[in-house]
C-alpha positions in Angstrom: -9.8 54.7 -107.0 -7.5 56.5 -104.7 -4.0 55.3 -104.2 -2.8 54.6 -100.7 0.4 56.3 -99.7 2.8 54.0 -97.8 4.8 55.6 -94.9 8.1 54.1 -93.8 10.0 55.1 -90.6 13.6 56.3 -91.1 16.0 53.6 -89.8 18.2 56.3 -88.3 15.6 57.5 -85.9 14.2 54.0 -85.0 15.0 53.5 -81.3 14.4 49.8 -81.4 17.5 49.3 -83.5 19.6 51.1 -80.9 18.5 49.0 -77.8 21.3 46.3 -78.1 23.9 49.0 -78.4 22.8 50.9 -75.4 22.5 47.7 -73.4 26.1 46.8 -74.1 27.3 50.3 -73.1 25.3 50.1 -69.8 26.8 46.7 -68.9 30.4 47.9 -69.6 29.9 51.0 -67.5 28.5 49.1 -64.6 31.4 46.6 -64.6 33.8 49.4 -64.7 32.3 51.1 -61.7 32.3 47.8 -59.7 35.9 47.2 -60.6 37.0 50.7 -59.5 35.2 50.3 -56.1 36.7 46.8 -55.5 40.3 48.0 -56.0 39.6 51.1 -53.9 38.6 49.3 -50.7 40.5 46.0 -51.0 42.7 46.8 -47.9 40.1 46.6 -45.1 41.6 47.0 -41.6 39.5 46.5 -38.5 40.4 48.2 -35.2 39.3 45.3 -33.1 42.0 42.8 -32.1 41.3 39.3 -30.8 42.7 38.6 -27.3 44.6 35.5 -26.7 43.2 33.2 -24.0 45.6 31.3 -21.9 44.0 27.9 -21.3 45.8 25.4 -19.3 44.6 21.7 -19.2 45.4 19.8 -16.0 45.1 16.0 -15.8 43.6 14.8 -12.6 43.7 11.1 -11.6 40.3 10.1 -10.2 40.6 7.1 -7.9 38.4 4.1 -8.6 35.2 4.0 -6.6 35.3 1.3 -4.0 32.1 -0.5 -3.0 31.8 -1.4 0.6 29.5 -4.2 1.7 27.2 -3.4 4.5 27.5 -5.6 7.6 24.5 -7.9 8.1 21.9 -6.6 10.5 22.2 -7.8 14.1 20.0 -10.7 15.2 16.8 -9.7 16.8 16.9 -10.4 20.5 14.5 -13.0 21.8 11.7 -11.7 23.9 10.9 -13.8 27.0 7.2 -14.6 27.3 5.8 -15.0 30.8 4.1 -18.3 31.4 0.6 -18.5 32.8 1.6 -21.3 35.1 3.2 -19.9 38.3 4.3 -23.3 39.6 7.1 -23.9 37.1 10.3 -24.6 38.9 13.5 -22.6 38.1 15.5 -25.7 37.1 13.4 -27.5 34.7 14.8 -30.4 32.7 13.1 -31.9 29.7 13.5 -35.7 29.8 14.5 -37.4 26.6 11.8 -39.4 24.9 12.5 -42.2 22.5 10.0 -42.8 19.7 9.8 -46.2 18.1 8.8 -45.5 14.4 8.7 -49.2 13.7 5.5 -49.6 15.8 2.4 -50.4 13.8 0.0 -47.5 13.4 -2.9 -49.9 13.9 -2.2 -50.1 17.6 -2.3 -46.3 18.1 -5.5 -44.9 19.7 -7.9 -43.1 17.4 -7.6 -39.3 17.4 -10.0 -37.4 19.4 -12.7 -35.7 17.3 -14.1 -32.3 18.3 -17.8 -32.4 19.1 -19.8 -30.7 16.3 -21.7 -27.5 17.1 -25.4 -27.8 16.3 -27.5 -24.8 15.3 -29.9 -23.6 17.9 -33.0 -24.1 15.8 -32.1 -27.8 15.1 -32.2 -28.8 18.8 -34.9 -31.1 20.1 -34.3 -29.7 23.7 -33.1 -26.2 24.2 -30.4 -25.4 26.9 -31.8 -24.3 30.3 -30.2 -21.9 32.8 -29.2 -23.8 36.0 -27.1 -21.1 37.7 -26.6 -17.4 36.9 -23.7 -15.2 38.0 -24.3 -11.6 38.9 -21.9 -9.3 37.1 -19.5 -7.1 39.1 -20.4 -3.5 38.3 -17.3 -1.6 36.9 -16.3 1.2 39.1 -15.8 3.7 36.2 -19.3 2.8 34.9 -20.8 3.2 38.4 -19.2 6.7 38.8 -20.4 7.7 35.4 -23.9 6.4 36.1 -23.9 4.1 33.0 -26.6 1.5 32.9 -27.7 -0.9 30.1 -27.9 -4.4 28.8 -25.1 -6.4 27.2 -26.1 -9.3 24.9 -23.5 -12.0 24.7 -23.3 -15.2 22.7 -22.0 -18.2 24.7 -20.9 -21.7 23.5 -22.4 -24.3 25.8 -20.7 -27.7 25.7 -22.1 -31.1 26.5 -21.5 -30.7 30.2 -23.5 -27.4 30.3 -20.4 -25.2 30.9 -19.6 -22.1 28.9 -16.5 -22.6 26.6 -16.5 -19.3 24.7 -18.1 -15.9 25.0 -18.6 -13.3 22.3 -20.1 -9.8 22.5 -23.2 -9.3 20.3 -24.3 -5.8 21.5 -23.1 -3.9 24.5 -21.2 -0.9 25.9 -17.4 -0.5 26.0 -17.4 0.1 29.8 -19.6 -2.9 30.5 -18.5 -5.6 28.0 -15.6 -7.0 30.0 -17.7 -7.4 33.2 -20.4 -9.1 31.1 -18.0 -11.6 29.6 -16.5 -12.5 33.0 -20.1 -13.0 34.4 -21.2 -15.2 31.4 -18.2 -17.6 31.8 -19.6 -18.5 35.3 -23.1 -19.4 34.1 -24.2 -23.1 34.2 -26.7 -24.7 31.8 -28.6 -27.9 31.3 -27.0 -28.9 27.9 -29.1 -28.9 24.8 -30.0 -32.2 23.1 -30.5 -33.4 19.5 -32.3 -36.8 19.2 -31.5 -37.7 22.9 -27.8 -36.8 22.5 -26.2 -33.8 24.2 -24.5 -31.4 21.8 -22.7 -28.1 21.7 -24.7 -25.1 20.8 -24.4 -21.3 20.7 -26.9 -19.3 22.6 -27.5 -15.6 23.2 -28.1 -14.4 26.8 -28.8 -10.9 28.1 -26.9 -9.4 31.1 -28.4 -6.3 32.7 -26.5 -3.6 34.6 -28.6 -1.4 36.9 -27.6 1.0 39.6 -29.3 1.1 42.9 -31.4 4.2 43.4 
């Protein structure tokens, strides 16, 4: 059986044992170099000089703001309205009227009630035309050669007179003349159960030029 020969490294040539020593030497050298550089450049002088700024602060007294109230708007002037009655005298005095509030309300006359307007289909007797009024042809429509039919709706009262007129279908240049003509028509009033009533009725008004 062969004997194994053990080999051992010489401690003097083992680099691992010298690592701490060389580390310490390196740190000391580095500190020395840093110290030399620090003391060599400790007096640093810059060529740039800061300029002094002359700043003056002035106190200004600001007056207190005053609030002015706006004057009220002037009163709107009253607009006179022309009366439809031309027979009003210049010097008109309204007489004083005394009202006795102690008077019993039972002695007062009953208020007048408006007559009801009955639908046309509910009449037992329809209104009949008694008198027609021929419309006056508008001059502008005559010159423009405009013809046509205007349908108006009239409110016939219990006396057979026309109270109101409304345009159902027409022409802007003929409507006014048709309304004025319809106001002059006369009817036999309509009846409901032998009683004359108010009723709306449509009537046509034709405008034709003579050829």
